[in-house]
N, C-alpha and C positions, 0 to 999 in steps of 0.2 A: 280444549285449551282456551277458555274464554272466547273473546271475539277475534280469533286468529284464523288466518287462512294460509295454507301451504301453497307456495307458488311452484317451486321445483325443489329438488333435493336440498335440504338444509337452508332454504330461503323462505321466509315467512313475511306475510303482511301483518303488521302490528299497529296499524294506525287507528283512527277513530272517525265516527260520523257525527255530524252536527245538524240537528233539526231546529235548534233554538236560535241560530243566527238569522236575523231578518234581512240584513244587507251585507253582501260580500264587499270587503273594503269600505264598508259603511256607505255604499252607493248603489250597488247592483242587487235587485231583489232576488231572494232565494225562496222559491216556492216548493222545492223538493229537496232542500238541504244541500250539504256538501260534505265530501270526505277529505280528511287530511291523511295522506298516505305516508307511511314510514315502513321500512323493510329491514329485517334482521337476518343476518347470515351467520350460521354456525359452522366454523371451520376450526383449524388449529387455534385461530384467534376468532373472537366474536366481533361482528361489525354491524353497527346500526347505520342505515342510510337515511339521513334527515330525521327531524323530529316533527312535532305537530303544534297546532295552535294551543294556547294555554287552556282554552275552553274544554278540551278533551284530554287534558294531561292525566287525570286520575286513571281513566280506563287504559290509556296508552302505557302508563307505567305498569299496570297489572298485566297487560299483554306481553310486555317485554320480560317481566319477571317469570311469567309462566313458560315462555319459550327458553329462556336461559336456564331455568330449572337448577338454580344454584351456581351457575358459572358466572364469572365476572364479565363485564363488558369491556372489551379491550380498545375498540375504536369507534368513533363517530365520524362518518363522512358527511359533510355539509355541502350539498350541491347548490343550495339557494338560501339566502339569508333573510328573506322577507318574513315578518313576524308570524304569519300563519304557518310557517314551517320551522321557525327557530324559537318559538315561544317556550319550548320545554328544554332548551339546552342546559340551563343552569340546574334544573331538576335532575337531569341525567348526570351532570357533573357532581352534584351532591351525593347521589346514590351510588355512583360508580367512580370513586375518587381517583382511580388509576387509568381512567379512560383517556386516550389521546384523541385529538380532533384533527381531522384531515380536511383541508379546504384551501381556497385560493388566497392570495395576498389581499385582494379587495374584500373578500368575505371576512377575513380576520379584522380588517379595518372597520367593517360594519359591526362586528361583534363588540368591539371596543366602544363604538358610537352608541350601541344599545346598552352599554354598561354591563356586558356579560364578562364575568371574571374567568377568563380562559388562559391566563398567562401560565407558561410552563407546560401547556398541553399541545401547543400548536405544531402541526406538521404541514408545512406549506408545500403545495404542489402547483404545477403549471401544466399547460397543454403538452401532451406527449409523454408525461411522466407515467410510470406504472408503479403498482404496489402489490405485494403478495401477503396473503393472510394465511397461507398454508397451501392447500390445493388450489385455492382461488387466487387468480391474478386479475387485477383491474387496471384499466387505462383511463386517463382523464382527458377530456376535451373541453376547452373553454367555450362558453356559449353566451358571450356578452350581449346584453339588451334583449335577451329572450327570457324574461323581460326586464331584468335588472342587470347592471353592468358586471356584477361579480359572479353571475351564474356559470355553472359548468355541468356537464353530463358525465356519467361514469359508466363504463362498459365492463361487465364481468366477462373476461375472455374465456372463463372456464364453463360457465353455464349459459352464457348468451343473454344475461339480463342487462338491459339498458336502463339505467336510472336517469330519467330524462328531465328532471326538474319540472318546471311549469309547462314544458312542451308536451303536447298530446293529452292535456288535462281536460277536465269538464266539471261543470256544476253537476249536482245530483248526488245525494248520499248513496253509498253502496248497499247498506242494509242487508248484509249477508252475502250479496253477490260480489264477485271480484273480477271475473274475466269477461272480455268483450263478447265471447260466444255464449255467455249465460243470460244475455239480454237480447231483445230486438232493438239493435242500435239505431237503425233507420227510423223506426217508429217512436221509440221512447227516449233516445239519448242524443240524436244528432242535433236537434235544435239547441239544446243546452250546451253541447260541446261547441257549436258555432258561436253561441252567445258568449261563452267563456273566452274563446280565442279572440273574437273580434273586439271585445271590450277590454280585455286584459293585455293581449299581445298585439292586437291588430295594427297599431301604429308602427310596429317594428318589422314589417314584412321583409325588408331588405336584409335584416339580421337573421330572420328565420331562413331565408333563402341561402344565406351564406353558411348557416349551420347545416342545412340539408345537403349542400354540396360538399362541405367538409366531412360530413359524417358518411357520405355515400360509400366509400370503400369499406366501412365497418358494417354496413347494413347486412351483408350476407352472414355475418356472425351473430346477428341479433335473433334471439328466440323469444324474448319477452320484452315488451316496452312497459316500464314501470314509472308512471308519472306521479306527481305529488298530489293531484286531485283526480278522482274518477277511476275508470276501469283500467285494469292491466290488459294489454293486448298480447295474445299468444298466437294469433293467426290473422289472416286477412290484412296484413300490413299494407298492401297496395292501396286498400280502401282509404285508410286514415292518412297515408302519405299523399294520396291524390287530393284529399280535402285540404290538407295543410299546404300543398303546393298551390292550389287555387286561391285559398284565403290569403296566403303570403304574397301572391303576385296580383291580387285584387281582380282575379278573373271570376266572373259570375258562375255560380254553381248551376243555375237554371235560367232558361229563357222564360221570363215572366215579368209581371208588372206589380210593383209595390206602389200603392196610392196612399200617401200620407197627407191627411187634411187637418187644417186648423179652422174650426167653425165655432162661432159664438152662439148663433141661434138656429143652426141647422141648415142654413141655405147653402153654405159651401159644402157641407156634407152631402146634401142632395145632389149638387153638381158632381161631386166625386162619384156618387152612386150611379149617376147617369152615364158618366164616362165608362165606369166598370161594365155597365150593361152593354154599351156599344162595343167595347172590346170583346166581350163574350159572344155577342152576335156575330162578330167577325172571326170567330174560332179561337181567339186567345182567351181561354178560360182560366189560365194560371194567373189570376188577379187577386190581390190581397189588400184590403183596406184597413188602415189604422188611424185612429183619432189621436193626434199628438198630445192632446190634453189629458187623456186617461190611459195612455200606453207609455210605460217607462221607456226612456230613450235607449236603454240597453237592448231592448227587443227591436226597436226601430233600426239600430245599427246592425244587429244580427241579420235582419231581413234585407237591409241594404246590401250587405255582402252577398246575400243569397241570390238576389234577382238582377237581371240584366238591365231593367228599365225601372225608373222611379218617376212618379208624378208627385209634385209638391203643389198642393192646393191650399192657399192661405187667404184668409180675410186680412184686410188692412187694419192695423190697430195703432191708434195714435200716430197716423201717417207713416207707420213703419211695418215691419214684419211682426206677425203675432208672436209674442214672447216664447211660447212653447215650440213653435216652428223654428225660431231663431236659435233656440237652444239645440235643437236637432241638427241644424246646419253647422253650428260650432263643433258639435261632437263629430260630425262627418269629417270636418276639416282636421280636428285633433287626432282622429284615428286613421287619417291618411286615405280615406275613401277615394277611389279613382276608377277609371275605365267603366264609367256608367253613362247611360243615356238618360237625361233628365228632362222632363217636361214641366211646364209651370202653368198653373191656373191661379188667377187673382180675383179677389172680390173686394168691393168697397162701395159705400153708399154715396159719398160725395167726392172722394179723392182716392180711387183705387191705385195704390202705389206698390203693394207688396210684391207683385210679380216682377217688376223691373228691379226692385231691390234684391229679390232672391236671385235673379239672373246675374246681377252685378256681383253678388257674393260668390256665386258659383264660378264666374269668369275670373274674378280677381283674387279670390282666396284659396281656390282649389285647383287641382291639376288633372289633366286628362279627363275632363268632363265634357261630354257632347250635349249641348243644350238644343233640344229639338223644337223646331217651329211647327205650328204656330203657338204662341202664348194665347191663352183664352182669358178674356176679361168679362167678369160678371158684375153688373150693377145691382147690388142688394140681393136679388133673387134670380134664379135661372128662368129665362123666358123663351118662348118658342123661337124668337129670332136668333137665339144663340145656338140652336140645335146644329146648324150647319158648321159652326165653329168646333163643336165637340166632335162632329163627324170627321172633320178635317184632322183634328188631333188624333182621334182613334185610328184613322187611316195612316197617319204619319208614324205612329208607334208600331203598328203591324208591319208597315213597309220597312221601317228601320230594322226590325227583327229579321226580315227576309234578307236584307242587305248584309247583315252581320253573319248570316249563314254561308254567304258566298266566299 
């Protein structure tokens, strides 16, 4: 049946994959594509859970038609109204004129804002409401700010399918695969799942925590987690729930060091490399270097959520912080990064100021950041007399990790 996968009895994935989109939300690079997930239930009534981005509408409609096999579509449940999931609503309405739309009050408000003509089709639901389609009964749970205010999740109480909106999603196109146990998630998917969460939902950790707590009584009933992007989870729920719990409470996944450097002519980069060498000599080899000038900030944010310690090494630029480093700092603030230990290295030829400015930003603009002494200052290029400063910083980072273990 075309590009369709069966999830469980009478429930089908009918979404699409996009390898043409270069930037998700026109900002985050997509090197491995992305999926837009939609699910179709065949019961006494037929039910479509969410639609897809306009870019894959043609194949989406073919998938639906093949599963329906001549039946009408009775209901469309909209869990999330962001355009990458609602872009095909009007096409569904045109092809299935008797289809009713089930969603929240705010979701219908957004439909009207997007100029979707859904009048006369609305069935408004709120938290705690249930709806029956025949054998299948679903319950609705509001999920505000995960990551839009109108979002909800829907649990099929009959088959245990949890339609989780943007929660538990990931970048990467499915390309025929569908379930978490059909891939090596740790090796091939985790980094992109983290990058998706941290950059799309990361700011709203408190709302994710509220949803996890609210949904906890329902979890024993869940047999499938069906997000709007990425893989469907049918086992190993503790794994992905643990990741979401860490990410949403800003607890590092790993004890390790991210060194992000801004270097104009290679001297600050060399200093970062020297520090990395000293850390590895001390037994801390989980060290990862990134040049902020040629690394998209979405990857930097993902790695910042991943590691316990961050080193910011920046040249001074026009008596300020190097622009790419400053952009990274603003993204850390915007995405609510906290509970990290951060060290600072500055470089400058006549007026090294970037270090103090970075420290001021961390202290004044962010919360729950431990700024680790000593700050290292380099004048133009690293020299022998600065080796002891780097030794002191490496010792302080390693000692800080030991203290955090206690």
